C-alpha positions as CSV (number, residue, x, y, z in Angstrom):
1,M,115.9,90.3,87.8
2,A,113.1,90.0,85.2
3,L,111.1,88.1,87.9
4,L,110.5,91.5,89.7
5,K,108.3,94.3,88.3
6,F,109.7,97.7,89.2
7,P,109.4,100.0,91.1
8,A,109.3,97.6,94.0
9,L,108.6,98.6,97.6
10,I,108.6,97.0,101.0
11,I,106.0,98.5,103.3
12,K,105.1,97.9,107.0
13,T,101.3,97.3,107.3
14,P,99.6,100.2,109.1
15,P,98.3,99.8,112.6
16,K,94.6,100.6,111.6
17,L,92.4,100.1,108.6
18,I,91.8,103.9,108.5
19,D,95.4,104.2,107.3
20,I,94.9,102.1,104.1
21,K,94.1,105.3,102.1
22,F,97.5,106.7,103.1
23,L,99.2,103.5,102.2
24,A,97.5,103.5,98.9
25,S,98.6,107.1,98.2
26,V,102.2,105.9,99.0
27,I,102.0,103.2,96.4
28,T,100.6,105.6,93.9
29,K,103.2,108.2,94.6
30,S,106.1,105.7,94.1
31,C,104.4,104.2,91.1
32,A,105.1,100.8,92.7
33,A,104.4,97.7,90.6
34,T,105.4,95.2,93.2
35,V,104.6,95.7,96.9
36,F,106.0,93.5,99.7
37,L,103.9,93.6,102.9
38,N,105.5,93.3,106.3
39,D,103.0,92.9,109.1
40,A,105.5,92.6,112.0
41,C,104.0,95.6,113.8
42,G,100.7,96.2,112.1
43,L,97.6,94.9,110.3
44,N,97.5,91.4,109.0
45,S,99.3,91.3,105.5
46,F,96.3,89.5,103.9
47,L,93.7,91.9,105.2
48,T,96.0,94.7,104.0
49,K,96.2,93.3,100.5
50,N,92.4,93.0,100.2
51,S,91.9,96.5,101.4
52,L,94.6,97.9,99.1
53,D,93.2,96.1,96.1
54,A,89.7,97.6,96.8
55,E,91.3,101.1,97.3
56,L,93.6,101.1,94.3
57,K,91.5,99.2,91.8
58,R,94.5,98.2,89.9
59,G,96.7,95.2,89.7
60,L,99.8,94.8,91.8
61,D,102.3,92.0,92.3
62,Y,102.4,91.2,96.1
63,G,105.1,89.7,98.2
64,L,105.0,88.5,101.8
65,V,107.8,89.5,104.2
66,V,108.6,86.3,106.3
67,H,110.3,86.5,109.7
68,L,111.5,82.9,110.3
69,R,112.7,83.7,113.8
70,D,109.3,85.1,115.0
71,R,106.9,82.5,113.8
72,G,106.2,78.9,115.0
73,G,106.1,76.1,112.4
74,D,102.3,75.8,112.2
75,A,101.8,79.7,112.1
76,L,104.2,79.9,109.3
77,A,102.7,77.1,107.3
78,S,99.3,78.8,107.6
79,D,100.8,82.1,106.3
80,I,102.3,80.4,103.2
81,I,98.9,78.6,102.5
82,S,97.1,81.9,102.8
83,A,99.7,83.6,100.6
84,A,99.3,80.9,97.9
85,E,95.5,81.1,98.0
86,M,95.6,84.9,97.7
87,N,98.1,84.9,94.7
88,F,101.2,86.4,96.4
89,K,104.0,86.0,94.0
90,F,106.9,86.4,96.4
91,L,108.3,85.4,99.7
92,Y,110.9,87.7,101.2
93,L,113.0,86.2,103.9
94,A,114.0,89.2,106.1
95,E,117.2,89.3,108.1
96,P,116.9,89.9,111.9
97,G,117.4,93.5,112.6
98,R,119.5,95.1,115.3
99,G,117.7,94.7,118.7
100,S,115.6,91.8,117.5
101,K,113.9,89.8,120.2
102,P,115.1,86.3,120.9
103,A,114.0,83.8,118.4
104,V,110.9,81.8,119.1
105,S,111.5,79.5,116.2
106,G,114.6,77.4,115.0
107,I,113.5,77.2,111.4
108,S,116.5,77.6,109.0
109,S,116.2,79.5,105.9
110,C,117.6,76.7,103.9
111,S,115.0,74.1,105.1
112,F,112.2,76.6,104.6
113,I,113.3,77.4,101.1
114,S,113.6,73.7,100.2
115,E,110.3,72.7,101.7
116,T,108.5,75.6,100.1
117,K,109.9,74.9,96.7
118,K,108.9,71.2,97.1
119,K,105.3,71.9,98.1
120,Y,104.4,74.9,96.0
121,A,106.8,74.4,92.9
122,A,106.8,77.6,90.9
123,K,104.0,79.3,93.0
124,F,106.5,81.6,94.6
125,K,109.8,83.3,93.9
126,I,111.8,83.5,97.0
127,I,114.0,86.5,97.8
128,V,116.6,86.4,100.7
129,Q,117.9,89.5,102.4
130,N,121.7,89.3,102.7
131,C,124.0,92.1,103.8
132,F,127.0,90.7,102.1
133,L,129.4,92.1,104.6
134,H,131.6,89.1,105.4
135,K,132.5,85.5,104.3
136,N,129.7,83.8,106.2
137,D,127.1,85.9,104.3
138,E,128.4,84.6,101.0
139,E,128.5,81.1,102.3
140,L,124.9,81.3,103.5
141,L,123.7,82.7,100.2
142,G,125.4,80.0,98.3
143,M,123.4,77.4,100.3
144,Q,120.2,79.4,99.9
145,F,120.6,79.5,96.1
146,E,121.3,75.7,96.1
147,C,118.0,75.2,98.0
148,G,116.0,77.2,95.5
149,A,116.2,80.9,96.4
150,D,115.7,83.0,93.3
151,L,117.1,86.4,94.2
152,A,119.1,88.2,97.0
153,A,118.4,91.6,98.4
154,A,121.7,93.2,99.2
155,A,122.6,96.2,101.3
156,P,124.2,99.2,99.5
157,A,127.3,98.6,101.7
158,A,127.8,95.1,100.3
159,R,131.2,94.4,98.8
160,P,131.5,95.3,95.1
161,E,133.2,92.1,94.2
162,I,130.3,90.1,95.7
163,L,127.7,92.2,93.8
164,S,129.7,91.6,90.6
165,K,129.9,87.9,91.2
166,Y,126.1,87.5,91.6
167,E,125.2,90.1,89.1
168,G,121.7,89.2,87.8
169,R,120.8,87.5,91.0
170,T,120.9,90.5,93.4
171,V,118.9,93.6,93.8
172,I,120.0,96.5,96.0
173,L,117.9,97.2,99.0
174,K,117.5,101.0,99.6
175,S,115.8,103.0,102.3
176,L,113.0,105.5,101.6
177,T,111.4,107.7,104.2
178,A,107.9,109.0,104.0
179,V,109.4,112.6,104.3
180,E,111.6,111.8,101.2
181,L,108.6,110.4,99.4
182,E,106.5,113.5,100.0
183,S,109.4,115.9,99.1
184,A,109.0,118.1,96.0
185,A,112.3,116.8,94.9
186,F,111.1,113.1,94.7
187,S,111.0,111.9,91.2
188,G,110.0,108.3,91.7
189,C,111.7,105.1,92.7
190,E,114.4,103.9,90.3
191,T,114.3,100.6,88.4
192,G,116.5,97.8,89.6
193,A,116.3,98.7,93.4
194,L,114.0,97.4,96.1
195,Y,113.0,100.2,98.4
196,E,112.2,99.7,102.1
197,L,109.8,102.5,103.2
198,D,110.2,103.9,106.7
199,Y,107.0,105.6,107.8
200,S,107.3,105.4,111.5
201,S,105.2,107.7,113.7
202,D,107.7,110.6,113.7
203,T,107.9,110.6,109.8
204,L,104.1,110.2,109.5
205,E,103.3,113.4,111.6
206,G,101.2,115.6,109.4
207,L,101.0,113.1,106.5
208,I,98.0,111.1,107.4
């Protein structure tokens, strides 16, 4: 797991540029060294990165959260070119969540990983999200690793024997709410885990 600098945080980009200061304060509070930007419901990830760099004035490693189901081939290719030009170090292939909309793209994770590694060589490290809850999850991960994936982000409920088998190639994905982050008891994000920050409108009340 040396390829990731910890603490590592996955953050949904905010809806407005005015919220960048809050996002920067979250990164500072968590002491994050690596930040994955997910723009599924907010500002463009590349605009967000530029704004964060200007606000924080310190170096961060950035990752781009990729939703293969939600982007057409041309749009996805454009995103990857932009990520390469802007020195993103990671691509994070997110699993579809519950209640996800029907897929608009039939791009498979294995073909995406293979093509990206072929075109960009060592430019990106690729992390795949995998819940490891049944046999098919492990079979898929095996194929993703064969195609060039570098690391898997596993749910805390993943089977212990699977985590043991892939020790050194998995990182535990944990949830962190804005309320927990602002709590007096919060002592920082631990090394070795990838935290996904939930700062939905209800948790943001009074914080921005």
